[in-house]
C-alpha positions as CSV (number, residue, x, y, z in Angstrom):
1,M,43.4,9.4,-87.5
2,G,40.1,7.3,-89.0
3,S,39.6,5.1,-91.2
4,Y,39.7,7.2,-94.6
5,G,41.6,10.3,-93.3
6,I,44.2,11.6,-91.0
7,A,43.0,14.7,-89.4
8,Y,45.6,17.5,-88.3
9,M,45.4,20.7,-86.2
10,A,47.2,23.8,-88.0
11,S,47.5,27.2,-88.3
12,D,46.5,29.2,-91.5
13,L,49.6,31.6,-91.9
14,Q,47.4,34.1,-93.7
15,T,44.7,34.3,-91.4
16,G,46.2,33.3,-88.2
17,R,43.2,31.1,-87.3
18,S,43.3,27.7,-86.2
19,V,41.8,25.0,-88.7
20,V,41.6,21.3,-89.2
21,V,43.4,20.0,-92.3
22,K,42.2,16.4,-93.1
23,Q,44.5,14.3,-95.2
24,G,43.3,11.1,-97.4
25,R,45.0,7.8,-96.4
26,T,47.4,6.4,-99.1
27,K,47.0,3.2,-97.4
28,R,43.4,3.0,-98.0
29,N,44.1,4.5,-101.8
30,V,41.3,7.2,-100.8
31,S,40.7,8.9,-104.2
32,G,39.7,12.7,-104.9
33,V,36.4,11.4,-105.8
34,V,35.5,10.6,-102.0
35,F,36.8,13.9,-100.8
36,Q,35.1,15.9,-103.5
37,R,31.8,14.6,-102.4
38,E,32.7,15.4,-98.9
39,A,33.3,19.1,-99.9
40,A,30.4,19.1,-102.0
41,I,28.2,18.0,-98.9
42,L,30.2,20.6,-96.7
43,R,29.3,23.1,-99.0
44,R,25.8,22.4,-99.1
45,L,25.5,22.5,-95.6
46,Q,26.6,25.6,-94.6
47,H,25.3,25.3,-91.2
48,P,26.8,27.0,-87.8
49,Q,26.8,23.7,-85.8
50,I,28.8,21.9,-88.6
51,P,32.4,22.8,-89.6
52,K,32.9,25.4,-92.7
53,L,34.9,24.3,-95.6
54,Y,37.6,26.8,-96.5
55,D,39.7,25.0,-98.8
56,M,40.3,21.8,-100.8
57,F,43.8,20.8,-102.4
58,V,46.0,18.1,-103.7
59,E,49.5,17.4,-102.6
60,K,51.8,14.7,-103.7
61,G,48.7,13.0,-105.3
62,I,46.9,13.0,-102.2
63,P,43.9,15.1,-101.5
64,H,43.4,17.5,-98.4
65,L,40.6,19.5,-97.0
66,V,41.1,22.5,-94.9
67,M,38.0,23.2,-92.5
68,E,37.0,25.0,-89.5
69,Y,38.1,23.8,-86.3
70,I,35.8,23.7,-83.5
71,E,36.8,23.8,-80.0
72,G,35.1,21.3,-77.9
73,E,34.9,17.9,-76.5
74,T,33.3,14.8,-77.8
75,V,30.8,12.8,-76.2
76,E,33.1,9.7,-76.3
77,T,35.7,12.1,-74.4
78,L,32.9,13.5,-71.9
79,I,32.0,9.9,-71.3
80,F,35.0,7.8,-71.1
81,D,37.6,10.0,-70.3
82,K,36.0,12.6,-68.0
83,G,33.3,10.4,-66.6
84,Y,30.3,12.1,-67.3
85,T,27.2,10.1,-67.0
86,Y,23.6,11.0,-68.5
87,T,20.3,10.1,-66.9
88,E,17.3,9.3,-68.9
89,H,16.1,12.9,-69.1
90,Q,19.6,14.0,-69.9
91,S,20.2,11.7,-72.6
92,F,16.9,12.3,-74.8
93,C,17.4,16.4,-73.8
94,L,21.0,15.6,-75.8
95,L,19.5,13.4,-78.4
96,R,17.1,16.4,-79.3
97,D,20.0,18.7,-79.4
98,V,21.6,16.5,-81.9
99,L,18.2,15.7,-83.9
100,E,17.8,19.6,-84.6
101,V,21.2,19.6,-86.3
102,V,20.4,16.3,-88.1
103,A,16.9,17.8,-89.3
104,C,18.7,20.4,-91.2
105,I,21.1,18.2,-92.9
106,H,18.0,15.5,-93.9
107,A,16.3,18.9,-95.4
108,K,19.6,19.4,-97.6
109,G,19.2,16.0,-99.0
110,V,22.3,14.7,-97.0
111,V,22.3,11.3,-94.7
112,H,25.6,11.3,-92.3
113,R,25.7,7.5,-91.9
114,D,28.5,8.0,-88.9
115,L,26.7,9.6,-85.8
116,R,29.0,8.0,-83.4
117,I,30.1,9.6,-80.2
118,P,33.4,10.7,-81.4
119,N,31.1,12.9,-84.2
120,I,29.2,14.5,-81.9
121,L,30.8,17.3,-80.0
122,L,29.9,19.9,-77.3
123,C,31.1,23.3,-77.1
124,D,29.9,25.6,-74.3
125,G,26.7,23.2,-74.1
126,V,26.0,23.6,-78.1
127,V,25.9,20.5,-80.2
128,F,28.3,20.3,-83.2
129,I,28.1,17.1,-85.7
130,I,31.8,16.6,-87.4
131,D,33.2,14.2,-89.7
132,F,31.2,13.6,-93.1
133,G,33.6,11.5,-94.6
134,L,30.8,8.6,-95.0
135,A,28.2,11.2,-95.5
136,R,26.2,10.7,-98.9
137,F,23.0,12.2,-100.7
138,F,19.9,10.8,-100.2
139,G,19.2,7.7,-102.6
140,E,22.8,7.5,-103.7
141,P,23.6,3.5,-104.4
142,I,26.3,2.1,-102.4
143,P,28.0,-0.7,-103.9
144,H,27.6,-4.0,-102.7
145,L,25.6,-2.9,-99.6
146,E,23.4,-6.2,-99.8
147,T,26.6,-8.3,-98.8
148,Y,26.9,-6.2,-95.6
149,V,26.3,-8.0,-92.1
150,L,22.8,-6.3,-90.9
151,E,24.2,-4.1,-88.4
152,K,26.3,-2.2,-91.0
153,R,24.0,-2.4,-93.6
154,L,21.4,-0.5,-91.6
155,R,24.0,2.2,-90.7
156,R,25.4,2.3,-94.0
157,E,21.8,2.8,-96.3
158,T,21.5,6.4,-98.0
159,N,18.1,7.2,-96.1
160,A,17.2,8.8,-93.0
161,K,16.6,5.6,-91.0
162,S,20.6,5.0,-91.0
163,D,21.1,8.0,-89.1
164,F,18.1,7.0,-86.6
165,Y,19.6,3.8,-86.2
166,A,23.3,5.0,-85.4
167,L,21.5,7.7,-82.8
168,G,19.9,4.9,-81.2
169,H,22.9,3.3,-80.3
170,F,24.1,7.1,-79.3
171,T,21.6,6.9,-77.0
172,L,22.5,3.7,-75.5
173,F,25.9,5.0,-74.7
174,L,24.9,8.0,-72.8
175,L,22.5,5.8,-71.1
176,Y,24.9,3.0,-70.3
177,S,27.2,5.8,-68.6
178,S,25.0,6.1,-65.4
179,Y,24.4,2.1,-65.6
180,E,25.8,0.1,-62.8
181,P,25.8,-3.9,-63.4
182,V,24.3,-6.1,-60.9
183,T,25.4,-9.3,-62.4
184,E,28.1,-10.7,-64.7
185,E,25.5,-12.2,-66.8
186,E,25.3,-10.8,-70.4
187,R,22.0,-9.3,-70.9
188,S,20.2,-7.1,-73.8
189,W,19.7,-3.4,-73.0
190,E,16.2,-3.9,-72.4
191,E,16.8,-6.1,-69.3
192,E,19.5,-4.1,-68.2
193,L,18.6,-0.6,-68.2
194,S,15.8,0.8,-66.2
195,L,13.8,3.1,-68.9
196,S,10.4,4.4,-68.8
197,A,8.1,2.7,-71.5
198,E,7.9,5.5,-73.8
199,A,11.8,5.9,-74.0
200,R,11.7,1.9,-74.4
201,R,9.6,2.6,-77.3
202,I,11.6,5.4,-79.1
203,L,14.6,3.4,-78.7
204,R,13.1,0.2,-80.3
205,K,11.8,2.4,-83.2
206,M,15.3,4.1,-83.7
207,L,17.0,0.8,-83.7
208,Q,14.6,-0.8,-86.0
209,I,13.1,-3.9,-83.6
210,D,9.5,-2.1,-84.2
211,R,8.6,-0.4,-87.2
212,P,10.9,2.4,-87.7
213,Y,10.5,6.0,-88.0
214,D,9.5,7.2,-91.7
215,N,10.9,10.5,-90.9
216,I,12.7,12.8,-88.4
217,A,9.8,15.2,-87.7
218,D,7.8,12.1,-85.9
219,L,10.8,11.0,-84.0
220,I,11.8,14.7,-82.8
221,N,8.0,14.9,-81.9
222,D,8.3,11.6,-79.7
223,V,11.3,13.2,-77.9
224,D,9.6,16.3,-77.4
225,Q,6.8,14.4,-75.6
226,L,9.1,12.6,-73.6
227,I,11.2,15.4,-72.2
228,G,9.0,18.2,-72.5
229,R,10.0,21.3,-74.8
230,D,10.1,24.1,-72.6
231,I,13.1,23.4,-70.2
232,G,15.7,25.2,-72.2
233,K,19.4,24.9,-72.7
234,Q,19.7,23.3,-68.9
235,R,18.1,19.9,-70.4
236,I,21.5,18.8,-72.0
237,H,23.8,19.3,-68.9
238,S,25.3,15.8,-67.7
239,T,27.1,14.7,-64.6
240,K,30.6,14.3,-63.9
241,Q,31.5,11.6,-61.4
């Protein structure tokens, strides 16, 4: 259950396959326009690590999307329910896999705007990105964006930087999974986490503390240099406590 939709796992009676049916939430007055935009974005993307759109229909005035069901576990579940932890190296390796999919999204003129740990899923070590309900086309105007608090504005802008900002926080979730506090005093992530200088530099740029990345190619290049690109699929494996 999300802010704008409720997702159900269902069976297609004609094909027998499992699908996801996303229903607009009537209390939020989610219009067909919102779902039509999400459907248009999914049709444009057509990526093997993004759910396929099968159908769209309206039932009793409520819009629904029928999408591919991907069997896997979200990063949120892995960290908070299954006790997985990630070192700096593992965190940036997983970020690198996510960036590979995000690069394809950006190449199609789309910004996700909601790249959080519940929306990044792993299936047999392969990254999938789900939930494009907040996605927009690059440069699409957002009403009243200037009235948002700073953090929400940085997440909701319709440019690549908003996805980099969200993925900076995504990476911090991974890094904090193996953090053991030594004091109850509240400190910043730069004070609490023991990071390499290069990891710190990348995060500061993603979080727009320093001059932000202008494009995903520069970010990918920096992450590649940090992790070494020749370590293959083993690079994203985490540790379960």
